[in-house]
C-alpha positions in Angstrom: 0.0 0.0 0.0 1.3 3.5 -0.8 1.3 6.0 1.9 2.3 9.6 1.9 5.2 10.3 4.4 4.4 13.3 6.7 6.8 14.8 9.0 5.3 15.1 12.6 7.0 17.6 14.9 8.0 16.0 18.1 8.1 18.2 21.3 11.3 18.0 23.2 11.1 15.2 25.7 13.7 14.9 28.4 14.4 11.3 29.2 15.6 11.1 32.8 14.2 7.7 33.7 16.4 4.8 34.6 17.6 2.4 32.0 18.0 -0.8 34.1 16.1 -2.3 37.0 17.2 -5.4 38.9 15.0 -8.2 39.9 13.1 -8.3 43.2 12.0 -4.7 43.3 8.7 -4.6 45.2 5.4 -3.0 44.2 5.0 0.7 45.2 1.7 -0.1 46.9 0.5 -3.3 48.6 -1.2 -5.8 46.4 -3.1 -9.2 46.9 -2.4 -12.0 44.6 -4.5 -15.1 44.0 -3.3 -18.5 45.4 -1.1 -20.3 43.1 0.1 -17.2 41.3 3.0 -14.8 41.7 3.3 -11.1 40.6 6.7 -9.5 40.0 7.6 -5.9 39.1 9.6 -5.6 35.9 10.2 -1.9 36.0 9.2 1.0 38.1 9.0 4.8 37.9 7.6 4.8 34.3 5.6 7.8 33.0 2.0 6.8 32.8 2.5 3.4 31.0 -0.7 2.5 29.0 -1.0 0.2 26.0 1.6 -2.7 25.7 2.5 -5.3 23.2 5.3 -7.8 22.5 7.6 -7.9 19.4 9.1 -10.9 17.7 12.1 -10.8 19.9 10.1 -10.9 23.1 10.7 -7.2 23.9 7.8 -5.7 25.7 6.8 -2.4 24.0 5.0 0.2 26.1 3.3 3.5 25.5 4.5 5.9 28.2 2.1 8.7 27.8 4.0 12.0 27.7 7.3 10.2 26.7 6.9 7.9 23.8 7.5 4.1 23.1 9.9 2.3 25.3 11.1 -1.3 25.1 11.9 -3.7 28.0 14.2 -6.6 27.4 15.4 -9.3 29.9 19.1 -9.1 30.6 21.7 -10.8 32.9 24.2 -7.9 33.1 25.0 -5.8 35.2 22.9 -8.2 37.2 19.6 -10.2 36.5 16.9 -7.8 35.6 15.4 -5.7 32.8 16.7 -3.0 30.4 14.7 -0.1 29.3 15.3 1.4 25.8 13.9 4.5 24.2 12.4 3.4 20.8 10.4 6.6 19.9 10.3 9.9 21.8 6.9 11.5 21.1 4.7 12.9 23.8 1.6 12.9 21.5 1.1 9.1 21.9 -2.0 8.3 23.9 -2.5 4.6 24.3 -2.9 2.4 21.2 0.0 0.3 20.0 0.3 -2.8 17.8 3.4 -4.5 16.1 3.7 -6.8 13.2 7.2 -7.9 12.4 8.9 -4.6 11.4 5.8 -2.5 11.3 4.9 -0.6 14.5 1.5 1.2 14.8 0.8 3.8 17.4 -2.1 6.2 18.0 -2.3 10.0 18.9 -5.4 11.9 19.7 -6.0 12.6 16.0 -3.9 10.2 14.0 -2.7 6.6 13.6 1.1 6.5 12.7 3.2 3.7 11.3 6.9 3.3 12.0 9.5 0.9 10.5 10.9 -1.0 13.4 13.8 -3.4 14.1 12.9 -5.7 16.9 16.6 -6.8 17.1 18.1 -3.4 17.6 14.9 -1.9 19.1 15.3 1.1 16.7 12.4 2.8 14.8 12.4 5.1 11.8 12.7 8.8 12.7 9.9 9.7 10.4 6.5 8.0 10.6 4.1 7.3 7.9 0.7 8.9 8.5 -1.6 6.0 8.2 -5.0 7.4 9.2 -5.9 11.0 9.9 -9.0 12.9 11.2 -9.7 10.8 14.2 -12.0 12.6 16.7 -9.5 14.4 18.9 -11.8 16.8 20.9 -13.5 14.3 23.2 -13.1 13.3 26.8 -11.5 10.0 25.8 -9.0 10.1 22.9 -7.0 7.0 23.6 -8.0 5.2 20.3 -7.3 1.7 20.9 -5.8 -0.3 17.9 -6.1 -4.0 16.9 -4.5 -5.6 13.8 -6.7 -8.0 11.7 -5.2 -11.1 10.3 -6.4 -13.5 7.7 -6.4 -17.3 8.1 -2.7 -17.4 7.1 -1.7 -14.9 9.8 -1.1 -12.0 7.4 -2.2 -8.6 8.6 -4.9 -7.2 6.2 -6.6 -4.4 8.2 -6.5 -2.4 11.4 -9.3 -1.6 13.9 -9.5 1.8 15.5 -11.6 2.7 18.4 -13.1 6.2 19.2 -14.7 7.5 22.5 -17.4 10.0 23.1 -17.1 13.7 23.0 -18.9 14.1 26.3 -19.7 11.7 29.1 -23.3 11.1 27.6 -22.9 12.0 23.9 -26.1 12.2 22.0 -24.3 12.4 18.7 -23.0 8.8 19.1 -26.6 7.6 18.0 -25.4 8.3 14.5 -22.7 6.0 13.1 -21.6 8.9 10.9 -20.7 11.0 14.0 -17.4 9.0 14.4 -18.0 8.8 18.1 -18.1 5.7 20.4 -17.5 3.3 17.7 -15.0 1.0 15.9 -13.9 1.4 12.4 -12.0 -0.8 10.1 -9.3 0.2 7.6 -7.7 -2.2 5.0 -3.9 -2.3 4.9 -3.2 -4.6 1.9 -4.6 -2.6 -1.0 -3.5 0.4 -2.8 -5.4 3.5 -1.6 -5.1 7.2 -1.5 -2.9 8.1 1.5 -3.2 8.9 4.3 -6.5 7.2 4.9 -9.2 9.4 6.3 -11.2 8.5 9.4 -14.4 9.4 7.8 -13.8 6.8 5.1 -13.2 3.9 7.5 -15.9 1.2 7.6 -18.0 1.3 10.8 -18.0 -2.3 12.2 -19.9 -1.4 15.5 -21.3 1.7 17.2 -22.9 2.8 20.4 -20.0 1.5 22.4 -19.2 4.4 24.8 -15.4 3.7 25.2 -14.2 0.7 23.3 -11.0 0.4 25.3 -9.7 -3.1 24.7 -10.0 -5.7 21.9 -9.3 -9.3 21.4 -10.2 -11.9 18.7 -11.1 -15.1 20.5 -10.5 -18.6 19.1 -13.4 -20.9 18.9 -16.1 -22.2 16.6 -16.7 -20.2 13.5 -19.7 -18.0 13.6 -21.0 -16.1 10.5 -19.8 -15.9 7.0 -16.4 -17.7 6.2 -14.6 -14.2 6.0 -16.1 -13.0 9.3 -14.3 -12.4 12.7 -15.6 -12.5 16.3 -14.4 -9.6 18.3 -14.6 -9.1 22.1 -14.5 -5.5 23.3 -14.5 -4.1 26.9 -16.6 -1.0 27.6 -16.9 1.1 30.6 -20.3 2.7 31.2 -21.2 6.3 31.5 -21.5 8.2 34.7 -25.3 8.5 35.2 -25.3 10.6 38.4 -27.2 13.5 36.7 -29.7 11.4 34.9 -33.3 12.4 36.0 -35.1 9.8 38.2 -32.0 8.0 39.4 -30.7 8.3 42.9 -27.2 8.4 44.1 -27.7 5.1 45.9 -28.8 3.5 42.6 -25.9 4.9 40.5 -23.4 3.8 43.1 -24.0 0.2 41.9 -25.2 0.8 38.3 -24.7 0.7 35.3 -22.6 -2.5 34.8 -19.4 -2.3 32.8 -19.4 -4.7 29.9 -17.9 -7.0 27.4 -19.4 -6.8 23.9 -19.2 -9.6 21.5 -19.7 -9.0 17.8 -19.2 -10.8 14.5 -18.3 -8.8 11.5 -17.4 -9.6 7.9 -14.0 -8.4 6.5 -15.6 -7.7 3.2 -19.2 -7.2 4.0 -21.3 -4.0 3.6 -24.1 -4.7 6.0 -25.2 -2.0 8.6 -23.2 -2.0 11.8 -24.7 -3.2 15.0 -25.8 -0.8 17.7 -24.7 -1.5 21.3 -26.8 1.0 23.2 -24.8 4.1 24.0 -25.9 6.8 24.9 -29.5 5.7 25.3 -29.2 2.2 26.9 -27.3 0.9 30.0 -27.0 -2.4 31.7 -28.3 -3.2 35.2 -25.6 -4.5 37.7 -27.7 -4.3 40.8 -31.4 -3.8 40.2 -32.2 -3.6 43.8 -29.6 -1.0 44.6 -32.3 1.4 45.8 -35.7 -0.3 46.1 -37.4 2.8 47.6 -35.8 5.4 45.4 -35.7 3.5 42.1 -38.2 0.7 42.4 -39.0 0.1 38.7 -36.1 -2.2 38.1 -36.3 -4.4 41.2 -38.0 -7.3 39.3 -35.3 -7.4 36.5 -32.3 -9.6 36.4 -28.7 -8.5 36.5 -27.7 -7.7 32.8 -31.1 -6.4 31.8 -31.2 -3.3 29.7 -32.7 0.0 30.9 -33.1 3.4 29.3 -31.6 6.8 30.5 -34.7 8.4 28.8 -32.6 11.0 27.1 -34.2 13.8 25.0 -35.2 13.1 21.4 -36.4 15.3 18.6 -40.0 14.0 19.0 -41.8 12.0 21.7 -42.4 9.2 19.2 -38.7 8.8 18.9 -38.2 8.2 22.7 -35.9 5.3 23.4 -37.4 4.1 26.6 -36.9 0.7 28.5 -38.9 -1.3 26.0 -36.9 0.0 23.2 -33.6 -0.8 24.8 -34.8 -4.3 25.8 -35.6 -5.1 22.1 -32.7 -6.8 20.6 -33.6 -5.5 17.1 -32.8 -2.0 18.4 -29.9 -2.7 20.8 -27.5 -5.5 21.4 -27.0 -6.4 25.0 -23.6 -7.2 26.4 -22.1 -10.7 26.4 -20.8 -10.3 29.9 -21.1 -7.8 32.7 -18.8 -6.4 35.4 -19.5 -4.6 38.7 -20.4 -1.0 38.1 -17.4 1.4 38.1 -14.8 -1.3 37.6 -13.5 0.6 34.4 -12.2 -2.3 32.2 -9.4 -1.0 30.0 -8.1 -4.1 28.2 -9.0 -7.7 27.4 -6.8 -10.6 26.2 -7.6 -14.3 25.5 -5.1 -16.8 26.8 -3.8 -18.8 23.9 -0.8 -20.7 25.2 2.2 -20.7 22.8 3.5 -24.0 24.3 1.9 -27.1 25.8 3.4 -26.6 29.2 5.3 -23.8 30.9 6.5 -23.6 34.5 6.3 -19.9 34.3 3.0 -19.5 32.5 -0.6 -19.3 33.7 -2.3 -22.6 34.2 -3.1 -24.4 31.0 -6.6 -25.1 32.4 -7.2 -21.5 31.7 -6.5 -21.8 28.0 -9.0 -19.8 25.8 -10.4 -17.9 28.8 -10.2 -14.1 28.8 -8.4 -11.7 31.2 -9.3 -8.1 31.9 -7.6 -5.1 33.4 -9.7 -2.9 35.9 -8.5 0.6 36.1 -10.8 1.1 39.1 -13.6 3.4 40.3 -13.5 7.1 41.0 -16.9 7.7 42.3 -18.1 4.6 44.1 -18.3 3.7 47.8 -16.6 1.5 48.7 -14.2 1.5 45.7 -14.0 -1.4 43.3 -11.8 -2.6 40.5 -8.0 -1.9 40.7 -6.9 -5.3 39.5 -6.7 -8.0 36.8 -9.6 -10.6 36.6 -10.0 -14.0 35.0 -13.2 -14.6 33.0 -14.1 -18.2 31.9 -14.8 -18.3 28.2 -17.2 -19.0 26.6 -19.2 -16.9 28.9 -21.6 -18.6 31.3 -22.3 -15.8 33.7 -20.8 -17.4 36.7 -17.5 -18.9 37.8 -16.6 -21.3 40.5 -16.3 -19.6 43.8 -17.3 -16.2 42.6 -20.8 -14.6 42.7 -19.4 -12.0 40.4 -18.8 -14.4 37.6 -15.1 -13.6 37.5 -12.2 -13.8 39.9 -9.3 -11.4 40.8 -5.7 -12.6 40.0 -4.2 -9.3 41.5 -5.8 -6.4 43.2 -4.9 -3.4 45.3 -4.7 -4.6 48.9 -6.5 -1.7 50.6 -9.4 -0.6 48.3 -10.4 2.1 50.8 -7.2 4.0 50.0 -8.1 4.0 46.3 -7.8 5.7 43.8 -4.9 7.4 45.6 -1.6 5.5 45.2 -3.3 2.3 44.2 -2.4 -0.3 41.4 -4.4 0.7 38.3 -3.9 -1.8 35.5 -4.3 -0.7 32.0 -2.6 -2.7 29.2 -2.4 -6.5 28.9 -0.3 -8.9 26.8 0.7 -12.5 26.9 4.3 -13.3 26.2 5.6 -16.4 24.4 6.3 -17.8 27.9 2.6 -17.8 28.6 3.0 -15.1 31.4 0.6 -12.1 31.5 2.4 -8.8 31.3 0.5 -5.8 32.7 1.0 -1.9 32.9 -0.3 0.2 35.8 -0.3 3.9 34.8 -1.0 5.5 38.2 1.8 3.7 39.9 4.2 3.8 36.9 4.8 0.0 36.9 5.1 -2.8 34.4 4.6 -6.1 36.1 4.0 -9.8 35.2 1.6 -12.5 36.5 2.7 -16.1 36.4 2.6 -19.4 38.1 4.0 -19.4 41.7 5.9 -22.6 41.0 9.0 -20.7 39.7 9.3 -17.0 40.3 11.3 -15.4 37.6 10.8 -11.7 36.7 
C-alpha cells in the first residue's frame, strides 16, 4: 500500500528515567495475589504506562504517555533484571499500540502512525508514515485503541481503531456517521489514497461508549467464512445526573461490559448498535428499592433506558426500546459498576506446558484489566480478573462471574496511590504482562511454581 510520508513535529522530551532495573523490586503499593500465582515488578518509575505489546524478539513495547514508546528486555548484566530502551520519543502518543514484524503502529489523539521498526536493535524510523488522519480528537476519551486484523494465514490485512465520546453522555453517538463511540476498520493490503481518512473507514460497530480493549477469541466459527468474532471491553457512562435515578442507585449501576460482535471483513451490512448513549445495563437492580423501584424485578444484565431527550416524543428510546434486541445488542458479559475495564486478552498458550505461564486449564479464557472506580463507595476494581470463556455468567467460587488474580490490597485508599492496571499482553512464555499507569509500573503475572521476573 502506498502512503504519503508526513513529518510530525515531536516536542522536546527529556528522558531522565532509569535504563535498568534489577529483579526483586517490590510494588510501590500493597497488592493481593490469588493463590497459586505470583506477581513480580519488571520496571518502576515509568511515565503513565498505557498500551503494551510484545515484538518478535520478546521485547515488551510500552506507550509511556508524555514520553513515547519504550522497550523492555530481559538481561543478565550488570545483574539479572530488565533493560529499558527508548524506541520513539513523542509525547503525543496516547494509548494504542500494535506491532507486526517490522511495522509498528501507534495512535495519537488525531492520527494513527506507522513506523518501520527493528525488533533486534529496538530502533524505529525517525519519520512516521501517516496511516489514518482525522480521528475525533476533541472528546473526553481520545485513547484510540488499535487492533490488527489477520487472515487465516496470519497475514495482517486491516486495522481496527476505536473512538470514544465527545462528552460523558454523547447524543451524537446515536449516528454512526458521527465517528464517536465506535470501531472502524481500515484495510492495509490494498493500494489506496494516503493517508487514509477517518471518515472513510468502515464502521463495524457503534454505540460502544469507550471501546478500550479488543481481542479476537479462538473458537467455533460464527457467521460468514470471512467473518471475525471480536470481544470489546466497555466502561459505562457516569449517570449521576440522569433524571429519576438516585445516588444510591448509581453507586451500583450501570454495569461495565464485554461486547461480542461478528463482522465480515468484506461485507457492507449495517453495523450493530450496542446502546450508548441511550441504553445501559443493570448490575444491581435492587440498589435502591425505595428510590428506584421500577427495576427491582429485572435480572442483572437487563437493559434500561436513560430516557434521554429526542427530537419528537415518538422517537423516545425507553426501556422497552432498549430491551428489544432489534434495536440494541445487550452485552455478552457484565462487570460490577465502576470497575472501568481497559483491556482484554484471551489466553492462547504458545507451548503445551510452561512452568512460568498461567495454568493451561485457563486456555481460551479471557483476562481483563480494571482501572478502578473514582466515584463508588466502597471503591471497586483496581486489579486484573479472569473470566471463563465461553461466557456462562458465573465462575466457580465467585458470585461476580469472575475472579481477581491481583488487586490493590487496601481498596479504601483508592484511587490514591493504588495499582491501576491498563494494558495487557501475553508473552511467548505464557505469562501475562500488565501496565499500571498511576503507579508507573510494568509487572508480570505467572505461576508461583517458579518466580522469575
